[in-house]
Every structure is written in C-alpha cells, then in structure tokens.
C-alpha positions as CSV (number, residue, x, y, z in Angstrom):
1,M,151.5,123.5,25.1
2,P,152.6,126.0,27.8
3,V,152.9,124.9,31.3
4,P,149.5,125.1,32.9
5,L,149.2,128.0,35.3
6,F,146.5,126.8,37.6
7,L,144.9,129.1,40.2
8,Q,143.0,126.4,42.1
9,P,140.4,127.6,44.6
10,R,140.7,127.3,48.3
11,L,137.9,125.0,49.3
12,E,136.6,124.0,52.8
13,A,133.6,122.2,54.1
14,P,130.8,122.3,53.2
15,L,131.7,123.4,49.6
16,T,134.1,120.4,49.3
17,S,131.3,117.8,49.9
18,L,128.9,119.8,47.8
19,L,131.3,119.8,44.8
20,D,131.9,116.1,45.3
21,D,128.2,115.5,44.6
22,A,128.3,116.5,40.9
23,P,125.1,114.5,40.0
24,F,123.2,116.6,42.6
25,L,124.4,119.9,41.1
26,H,123.7,118.7,37.6
27,T,120.1,117.8,38.7
28,L,119.7,121.3,40.1
29,V,120.8,123.0,36.9
30,D,118.6,120.7,34.8
31,A,115.6,121.8,37.0
32,L,116.3,125.5,37.5
33,G,118.5,126.5,34.6
34,S,121.9,128.0,34.0
35,P,123.3,130.1,35.7
36,L,122.4,128.9,39.2
37,N,123.6,130.1,42.6
38,V,123.8,127.6,45.5
39,L,124.1,128.8,49.1
40,V,124.9,126.8,52.3
41,P,123.3,129.0,55.1
42,E,124.8,127.0,57.9
43,R,128.3,128.2,57.0
44,I,127.6,131.9,57.7
45,V,126.8,131.2,61.3
46,E,130.1,129.2,61.6
47,N,131.9,132.2,60.1
48,A,130.3,134.6,62.6
49,E,131.3,132.4,65.4
50,R,134.9,132.4,64.3
51,F,134.9,136.2,64.5
52,L,133.3,136.1,67.9
53,T,136.0,133.6,69.0
54,V,138.6,136.3,68.3
55,Y,136.5,138.7,70.5
56,R,136.6,136.2,73.3
57,K,140.3,135.6,72.9
58,H,140.9,139.3,73.6
59,H,138.2,139.4,76.3
60,L,136.2,141.9,74.3
61,A,132.4,142.3,74.1
62,G,130.5,143.6,71.0
63,R,128.8,142.5,67.9
64,V,129.6,141.2,64.4
65,Y,127.3,142.8,61.8
66,F,126.9,141.1,58.4
67,A,127.2,143.6,55.6
68,H,124.1,142.7,53.7
69,K,125.2,144.3,50.5
70,A,127.6,141.5,49.9
71,N,124.7,139.2,49.1
72,R,121.0,139.8,48.7
73,S,120.0,136.3,49.9
74,S,117.0,135.8,52.2
75,A,118.3,132.4,53.4
76,L,121.6,133.9,54.8
77,V,119.8,136.7,56.6
78,R,117.1,134.3,58.0
79,R,119.8,131.9,59.2
80,L,121.6,134.8,61.1
81,A,118.2,135.9,62.5
82,A,117.8,132.5,64.1
83,A,121.4,132.5,65.5
84,D,122.4,133.7,69.0
85,P,121.4,137.4,69.0
86,A,124.0,138.4,71.5
87,G,126.8,138.8,69.1
88,I,125.4,138.8,65.6
89,G,123.7,141.6,63.7
90,I,123.0,142.9,60.2
91,D,124.4,146.0,58.5
92,V,122.0,147.4,56.0
93,A,122.9,150.1,53.4
94,S,119.6,150.9,51.8
95,L,115.9,151.2,52.6
96,A,115.2,148.0,50.7
97,E,117.8,146.1,52.7
98,L,116.3,147.4,55.9
99,R,112.8,146.3,54.9
100,H,114.2,142.9,53.9
101,V,116.0,142.1,57.1
102,L,113.0,143.2,59.2
103,G,110.9,140.8,57.1
104,C,113.5,138.0,57.7
105,G,113.0,138.2,61.4
106,V,116.0,140.4,62.5
107,T,115.0,142.5,65.4
108,P,115.8,146.3,65.2
109,D,118.2,146.1,68.1
110,R,120.5,143.9,65.9
111,I,120.4,146.3,62.9
112,M,123.0,148.9,61.9
113,A,122.0,151.3,59.2
114,T,125.0,152.5,57.2
115,G,125.8,154.0,53.8
116,P,124.2,157.0,52.1
117,K,120.7,157.5,53.4
118,D,117.6,159.2,52.0
119,T,114.7,160.5,54.1
120,E,112.7,157.3,53.9
121,F,115.7,155.2,55.0
122,L,116.4,157.4,57.9
123,W,112.7,157.6,59.0
124,L,112.2,153.8,59.0
125,A,115.5,153.2,60.8
126,A,114.5,155.7,63.5
127,R,110.9,154.4,63.6
128,V,111.8,150.8,64.3
129,G,114.8,151.6,66.6
130,A,117.8,150.6,64.5
131,T,121.2,152.1,65.2
132,V,122.2,154.7,62.6
133,N,125.8,155.0,61.6
134,L,125.9,158.6,60.4
135,D,128.0,159.4,57.4
136,S,128.0,163.2,57.7
137,R,126.8,166.1,59.8
138,G,124.0,166.6,57.2
139,E,122.6,163.2,58.0
140,L,122.7,164.0,61.7
141,E,120.7,167.2,61.1
142,Q,118.2,165.4,58.9
143,L,117.7,162.6,61.4
144,A,117.2,164.9,64.3
145,E,114.6,166.9,62.3
146,L,112.7,163.6,61.5
147,V,112.8,162.5,65.1
148,R,111.2,165.8,66.3
149,K,108.7,166.1,63.5
150,Y,107.3,162.6,64.0
151,A,107.7,162.4,67.8
152,L,110.0,159.4,67.5
153,P,112.1,158.0,70.3
154,R,115.8,159.0,70.6
155,V,117.9,157.2,68.1
156,D,121.2,155.4,68.9
157,V,123.8,156.8,66.5
158,L,127.5,156.3,65.7
159,L,129.7,158.9,63.9
160,R,131.7,157.5,61.0
161,L,135.1,159.1,60.6
162,S,137.8,159.0,57.9
163,E,141.1,160.7,56.8
164,F,142.9,159.9,60.0
165,E,146.5,160.3,59.0
166,S,146.0,163.8,57.6
167,A,144.4,164.8,60.9
168,T,146.9,163.3,63.3
169,G,150.0,164.1,61.4
170,A,151.2,160.6,61.7
171,Q,154.8,160.1,60.5
172,G,156.0,157.3,58.3
173,P,159.4,155.6,58.9
174,S,161.2,158.2,56.8
175,G,159.7,161.1,58.7
176,V,157.4,162.0,55.8
177,R,153.8,162.7,56.6
178,V,151.6,159.9,55.6
179,L,148.2,160.7,54.0
180,S,145.5,158.2,53.7
181,R,143.6,157.7,50.5
182,R,140.6,160.0,50.5
183,S,137.2,158.5,50.7
184,R,133.7,159.8,49.9
185,F,132.4,158.1,53.0
186,G,132.6,159.3,56.6
187,S,133.5,162.7,58.0
188,P,137.2,163.8,58.2
189,V,138.4,163.3,61.8
190,E,139.7,166.8,61.9
191,R,136.1,168.0,62.0
192,V,135.1,165.8,65.0
193,S,134.7,168.7,67.4
194,E,132.0,170.4,65.2
195,L,130.3,166.9,64.9
196,L,130.3,166.5,68.6
197,S,128.9,170.0,69.1
198,A,126.1,169.0,66.7
199,V,125.4,165.9,68.7
200,E,125.2,168.0,71.9
201,R,122.7,170.3,70.2
202,H,120.5,167.3,69.2
203,R,120.7,165.3,72.4
204,D,116.9,165.4,72.6
205,A,116.8,163.4,69.3
206,V,119.9,161.2,69.3
207,E,122.1,159.3,71.7
208,L,125.8,158.9,70.7
209,T,126.6,155.2,71.3
210,G,130.0,155.1,69.5
211,V,132.3,156.1,66.7
212,A,133.3,154.3,63.6
213,Y,135.9,154.5,60.9
214,H,136.0,154.0,57.1
215,L,139.2,153.4,55.3
216,D,139.7,152.4,51.7
217,T,142.7,150.2,52.5
218,T,143.7,146.7,53.7
219,A,146.8,148.0,55.5
220,L,146.9,146.8,59.1
221,T,149.0,149.8,60.2
222,E,146.5,152.3,58.9
223,K,143.6,150.5,60.5
224,A,145.4,150.3,63.9
225,R,146.1,154.0,63.7
226,A,142.4,154.7,62.9
227,L,141.2,152.5,65.8
228,E,143.6,154.2,68.2
229,R,142.3,157.6,67.0
230,C,138.7,156.5,67.5
231,V,139.6,155.6,71.1
232,M,140.9,159.1,71.6
233,V,137.7,160.5,70.1
234,M,135.7,158.5,72.6
235,D,137.7,160.1,75.4
236,E,136.8,163.5,74.0
237,C,133.2,162.4,73.9
238,R,133.3,161.5,77.6
239,A,134.9,164.8,78.4
240,R,131.8,166.5,76.9
241,G,129.5,164.4,79.1
242,L,128.5,162.0,76.3
243,A,128.5,158.3,77.0
244,P,129.6,156.3,73.9
245,R,130.4,152.6,74.4
246,A,131.5,151.1,71.1
247,V,134.1,151.5,68.4
248,D,133.0,150.2,64.9
249,I,135.9,149.1,62.7
250,G,133.8,148.4,59.6
251,G,134.8,145.6,57.2
252,G,137.7,144.8,54.9
253,F,138.9,141.6,56.5
254,G,139.4,139.8,53.3
255,V,139.1,136.3,51.9
256,G,141.7,133.9,50.5
257,Y,140.5,132.6,47.2
258,V,143.5,130.7,45.8
259,A,144.7,127.7,47.8
260,D,148.4,127.6,46.8
261,A,150.8,130.6,47.3
262,D,153.2,129.2,44.7
263,Q,150.5,129.1,42.1
264,W,149.6,132.7,42.8
265,E,153.3,133.8,42.6
266,R,153.9,131.8,39.4
267,W,150.8,133.3,37.7
268,T,151.6,137.0,38.6
269,T,155.1,136.5,37.4
270,A,153.9,135.0,34.2
271,L,151.5,137.9,33.7
272,S,154.4,140.4,33.8
273,E,156.3,138.3,31.3
274,A,153.3,138.1,29.0
275,V,152.9,141.9,29.2
276,L,156.6,142.3,28.2
277,G,156.2,139.8,25.4
278,T,158.8,137.4,26.9
279,G,156.3,134.8,27.8
280,P,153.2,133.3,26.3
281,A,149.9,135.3,26.2
282,L,147.8,134.8,29.2
283,T,144.8,137.0,28.6
284,W,142.2,137.9,25.9
285,R,143.6,140.5,23.6
286,G,146.6,141.2,25.8
287,H,144.7,142.6,28.8
288,G,147.3,143.5,31.4
289,Y,145.2,143.8,34.6
290,G,146.8,147.3,35.1
291,L,150.2,146.4,33.7
292,R,151.6,147.8,30.5
293,N,154.8,147.5,28.4
294,E,156.6,150.8,28.0
295,G,159.8,150.4,26.0
296,G,160.5,146.9,27.4
297,T,159.7,147.9,31.0
298,V,156.6,146.9,32.9
299,R,154.8,149.9,34.2
300,G,151.7,150.3,36.3
301,S,150.5,148.1,39.1
302,V,148.4,144.9,39.1
303,A,144.8,145.9,39.7
304,L,143.9,142.6,41.3
305,Y,142.6,141.4,44.6
306,P,145.4,139.4,46.4
307,A,143.7,136.1,45.7
308,H,146.1,134.2,48.0
309,R,145.9,135.6,51.5
310,P,147.5,133.6,54.2
311,T,145.8,135.8,56.8
312,A,142.2,136.9,56.2
313,G,138.8,137.1,57.9
314,P,139.0,136.3,61.6
315,G,142.8,135.9,61.4
316,Y,143.1,139.4,60.0
317,L,141.0,140.8,62.9
318,D,143.2,139.0,65.4
319,E,146.3,140.5,63.8
320,L,144.8,144.0,63.9
321,L,143.9,143.7,67.6
322,C,147.4,142.6,68.4
323,L,149.3,145.2,66.4
324,P,150.8,148.0,68.6
325,A,149.1,151.3,67.9
326,P,151.5,154.0,66.7
327,S,151.0,156.7,69.4
328,L,150.0,155.0,72.6
329,G,152.1,151.9,71.8
330,R,149.6,149.4,73.1
331,P,147.6,146.9,70.9
332,P,144.1,148.0,70.0
333,A,142.6,145.1,72.0
334,T,144.3,146.5,75.1
335,L,143.0,150.0,74.5
336,L,139.5,148.8,74.1
337,L,139.7,146.6,77.1
338,E,141.2,149.3,79.3
339,H,138.3,151.7,78.4
340,L,135.7,148.9,78.6
341,Y,134.6,149.7,75.0
342,D,132.7,147.2,72.9
343,L,133.9,146.3,69.5
344,Y,131.7,146.3,66.4
345,A,132.8,144.9,63.0
346,E,131.0,144.8,59.7
347,P,132.4,141.9,57.6
348,G,130.7,141.2,54.3
349,R,132.9,139.1,52.0
350,A,134.6,137.4,55.0
351,L,131.3,136.4,56.6
352,V,130.1,134.6,53.5
353,D,133.4,132.9,52.9
354,Q,132.8,129.3,51.6
355,C,129.0,130.0,51.8
356,G,128.2,129.4,48.1
357,L,129.1,128.8,44.5
358,S,127.8,129.7,41.1
359,L,127.1,127.0,38.4
360,A,127.1,127.5,34.6
361,R,126.5,124.9,31.9
362,V,128.9,124.6,29.0
363,L,127.0,125.5,25.8
364,D,129.7,125.5,23.1
365,V,133.4,124.7,22.8
366,R,135.3,125.8,19.7
367,R,138.8,127.0,18.6
368,T,139.6,130.6,17.9
369,G,140.9,131.5,14.5
370,H,144.3,132.4,15.8
371,D,147.5,130.5,15.4
372,S,147.5,129.9,19.2
373,G,144.8,127.3,18.8
374,D,143.0,128.6,21.9
375,H,139.6,127.3,22.8
376,L,136.5,129.5,23.5
377,V,134.1,128.0,26.0
378,R,130.7,129.6,26.0
379,L,128.8,129.3,29.2
380,G,125.1,129.7,30.1
381,M,125.9,132.9,32.1
382,N,127.3,136.3,31.5
383,A,129.8,138.5,33.3
384,G,127.1,140.1,35.5
385,D,126.0,136.7,36.8
386,M,129.5,135.8,38.2
387,S,131.5,138.9,38.7
388,L,134.6,137.7,40.5
389,E,136.8,139.5,38.0
390,E,134.7,142.7,38.3
391,H,136.2,142.8,41.9
392,G,139.7,141.8,40.7
393,V,139.5,138.2,41.8
394,V,141.1,135.6,39.6
395,V,140.6,131.9,40.5
396,D,139.8,128.8,38.6
397,P,136.4,127.2,38.3
398,V,135.9,123.5,39.1
399,L,135.0,121.3,36.2
400,L,132.0,119.0,36.8
401,P,131.7,116.5,34.0
402,R,128.2,115.2,33.1
403,A,127.7,111.6,34.1
404,G,126.8,109.2,31.2
405,V,128.3,111.4,28.5
406,A,130.8,109.4,26.3
407,Q,134.3,110.4,27.3
408,E,136.9,111.1,24.6
409,R,140.5,110.4,25.2
410,D,141.7,112.6,28.0
411,E,144.0,115.2,26.5
412,G,145.2,116.6,29.8
413,P,145.3,120.2,31.0
414,V,144.2,122.8,28.6
415,G,143.9,126.6,28.6
416,V,140.6,128.1,27.6
417,H,138.9,131.4,27.4
418,L,135.5,131.6,29.2
419,V,132.9,133.8,27.4
420,G,129.4,134.6,28.3
421,N,126.0,134.4,26.6
422,L,125.5,138.1,25.6
423,C,125.9,139.3,22.1
424,L,128.7,141.6,23.2
425,E,132.4,141.4,22.7
426,A,133.1,142.5,26.2
427,D,131.1,139.7,27.8
428,L,134.0,137.7,29.2
429,I,133.6,135.6,32.2
430,T,137.4,135.7,32.7
431,R,139.8,138.0,30.8
432,R,142.6,135.5,31.5
433,K,143.2,132.1,30.0
434,V,141.9,129.6,32.5
435,F,143.6,126.2,32.7
436,L,141.3,123.2,33.3
437,P,142.2,119.5,33.8
438,R,140.7,118.7,30.4
439,L,138.8,120.4,27.7
440,P,135.1,120.9,28.8
441,R,132.4,119.3,26.8
442,V,128.9,120.6,26.0
443,G,126.7,119.7,29.0
444,D,129.5,119.8,31.6
445,L,129.2,122.3,34.4
446,L,131.7,124.8,35.6
447,A,131.4,125.6,39.3
448,F,132.8,129.0,40.5
449,A,133.5,128.5,44.2
450,N,133.2,131.1,46.9
451,T,131.1,133.6,45.0
452,A,128.7,134.5,47.8
453,G,130.6,137.7,48.6
454,Y,129.8,140.3,46.0
455,A,130.3,138.0,43.0
456,M,127.0,136.1,43.0
457,D,124.4,138.9,42.5
458,F,126.0,142.3,43.0
459,H,126.1,143.0,39.2
460,A,123.4,140.7,38.0
461,H,121.1,142.2,35.2
462,H,118.6,141.4,32.6
463,A,120.6,142.5,29.5
464,Q,119.2,141.1,26.3
465,R,116.4,139.5,28.5
466,Q,118.8,136.8,29.5
467,P,117.6,135.1,32.7
468,V,119.2,136.2,36.0
469,A,120.5,133.3,38.1
470,R,118.1,131.7,40.5
471,T,119.4,131.0,44.0
472,V,118.8,127.9,46.1
473,A,119.7,127.1,49.7
474,V,121.0,123.6,50.5
475,V,121.3,121.7,53.7
476,R,123.2,118.5,54.3
477,E,121.2,115.6,55.8
478,G,123.1,112.4,56.2
479,E,124.5,111.4,52.8
480,S,122.3,113.6,50.8
481,W,121.4,117.2,50.2
482,R,118.0,118.9,50.6
483,W,117.3,122.1,48.8
484,C,114.7,124.9,48.3
485,L,114.6,128.2,46.6
486,D,116.4,130.9,48.5
487,E,113.2,132.8,49.2
488,D,111.5,129.6,50.6
489,Y,114.2,128.9,53.1
490,W,113.4,129.2,56.8
491,P,115.8,128.0,59.5
492,I,112.9,126.6,61.6
493,T,112.0,124.0,59.0
494,P,114.2,121.9,56.7
495,P,114.2,122.6,52.9
496,G,111.2,120.7,51.5
497,R,112.7,119.2,48.3
498,A,115.1,116.3,48.5
499,V,117.3,115.2,45.7
500,S,119.5,112.1,46.0
C-alpha cells in the first residue's frame, strides 16, 4: 500500500459545523436526491465585509461587486441584496443574470454589467440605470445609439483595458521587454486615446465614471503595473475634461482549497515521479495534468490551480495595494488615495469561499481488473455536477458514513478512483487517485467542500437525462439547521423547513 497522499480541504465555519452534522446532510440527500448542492448564504456577506475591511485599512472608498457567473444561486444574490448597499454590488455578465439580480432585489445603482453584450443586454442595462463596463469601442458605439434611439438617460460607463505591458514598454529585471498574455477581453491600452475620443463624441449618451483592467494572470506585479497605468489613464481623462472617479481591478483574488502546504508539495512531487515512472501511478490511465515523460525527463507544466495558497482573497488584495508600482514607485493604495479615486473589485470565487458544498451518494464500490487492485467508487453525480477538476482544482472530498450501517473492520486509508453516473469513459469526478480514511460503502456520502465558486453549477447539464443537482440554502439556528430550496430563500424570513 503506497503512502496515502492526502489533499485535505481547508475548512472554516460554517462548513465545519455543517460537515459535523452528517445525519442532517444524509437526510437532505434522502429527500432531494444525489447530487445535491448546499449553500450557506450568511458566509458571502462575511466575505464581502473582509474585502471592505481591506478598503478601510487603506482608507479607500469604493465597492465590491460579486461576479455572479461564479454561482447562479438566488439565495446568495438575495442575501447580498439585503446587505449594506454602500459597499456591495453585483457584476452581471449576461442578460439573464441582469434580469435575475433585478428580480432578487438588487437596485440598479449596485449593478455592473460586464462581459460580451448583445443589444438586449445593453438596452436593459441602460434602461434600468446599471453601470456598463465596456469591453470595446464597438460596444460604446452600440450603447450610444440605443440611448439616443430610445431617449434613455445617460449611462455610467467604464472602459475595460488590457495588454498593459506591451503598451508601456515595461522592462523585466533582465532588461527584456515583458509582454502580458493576450486576452480576448478589454481594449488594448495603446488605443486608449481613440477610446477617449469616442467617449467625448458620445458625451450626450454616456458618462465616463472610471476605467478597468482585465488580465489573464494571478501575478501581483502585472496587476500592480496595470493598476498604475489605469491611474495614468484617469489623469489623461481629466486632462480632456472628463471626470472619472473609479478604478475597477476586476477579479482573480483566488481561494486556498488545500489546508496543508506540505501535502500539496508532496503530491505535486509524487505526480512528477509518477509521470517519470519512478513512483506509483497517481492518476487514471497515467493522466499527467500537463506533464509528460520525454526520454526520462519531465516536460511541460502542471495545468493545475495552486490549491494551497497562503495568501488569497482579501489577503491578496491587501498585498496588491501594498506592492510598489513599477514606474511611480508608490503602492497602488497610495496612488488611489492621492487622486481620491474609488476602488472597484469583482471577486467571484473569492467571494463565495466557504459558502457551500456538493454532496454525492456512493452507488457502487468495486475493484478494477488491474494488478494494482485499485477501487472504483461510482457516485450519484457526474463530472458536470462537481467540476473542481474542470478548473484545475484538486482536493479531497470528506467521507460522511451513513449512520446505522454495519461497519466492517476499518482497513485504514485507501486510494480510490471516483467515477460518475454517465455511460461515458471520460466521466471521471477526479482524474487522480483520491485517498480516503477508509473504503467508502454504498449509501455513504462524499462531500466536496468549497464548490460554490464555479464548481457547483458552471458545467451542469442534463446529459443522458440524468438529474441536475438541486440546491438548498441552510441557516444555523441554535444547535440545528434550517433549510429551504435555493429559489425559496429570502433573507427577510428564515427557511421554512427544519430538520433536526
């Protein structure tokens, strides 16, 4: 038996107490089926407050916008709608999301419309008075035409920019010009002059309230450079007689999924050894997560999310605001404060950190036909229902035994392959071998913690007419939990069904 390579999840309240109540979770799955998503709406407000605490630490004003695409829940949006409106908003990236948040009680002044936009999306955003984060000059022209055609009020807009390094000629430590990864979102900052000229032409239809950036990176230095450049663009706006007041730094603040740094280091090392053939196999059919063996040398790079992150979420924002900007030499927080600019941020994954989990019932346990003696554990879910690995996140589920089931002799930790309920070879819940404290039994539950950010419903589908996971919202009341269906949750009244 190889040494177990655990990747135990980082757990905080309220998920810790929720997972401690296994009978409650079993009862929910018995009633509503497997898979099942469970959300704790109160936690999203706590997360937003942690971001705003960083704002206050640096004496900054502004707003934290929840990137709604991370989770389609009504309960989460309604809970934010009931929170202090001064510092919390919602970022919507589609017409349906805009309609949804309006129906959940979010007022238009707290809504930011981002992402690719069709005519209907632009019209409704303009009609209700949401702020529009413009992705291109074409969107600006289209929005201005709609405002004039339908006699709408002027629309608050931001200009989203990208490709900062190539425009500024920033130099790396070796003197080599650094180029950022190209993105299909935002307008290259080198074209900002023509964008501002277009804004001036359409001042009867739009009011420029700020600039934003989009970067496909988690590197703090690149983000500090982009933020600094946005401040410079704001200065150019003011020189033209425009009056922007906010810099929007988007998302990408991250989440730490794995609790133990040593576990993460051991597993990534063991993965390289497995790819080379010098260590035991760790994955189904030798999947290398981006690594490959070329003549006894590991090539490629690990295509995985850094599951152990000592600094993420609000802590990452704090580091960004403290990092000296490359040209002006002062921290971004100082630059924003000196110019009296507001700060906007659009966390998605980070704002739903510890907000929920996904449950799956164990349907079958059997050995493979290989000499390895590995076990296949088939779950009542498929890869679309719980898509952590689709986003490169590897972390262990929590085993929740079923009470009252006769327990066999505990054989200790065991490695298993988790497979889904589709008649499809590729339907793997995890491509890697997952180590659990003991072999699961039919009827047990596996709880995948911290799935509210992109993993819970982002890839859900009805393939083979398998049921898509239902979602419930839960609230702690004393020693018990109260629950309701996600669509029935309203923050002004407690969930109506109690299970003890």
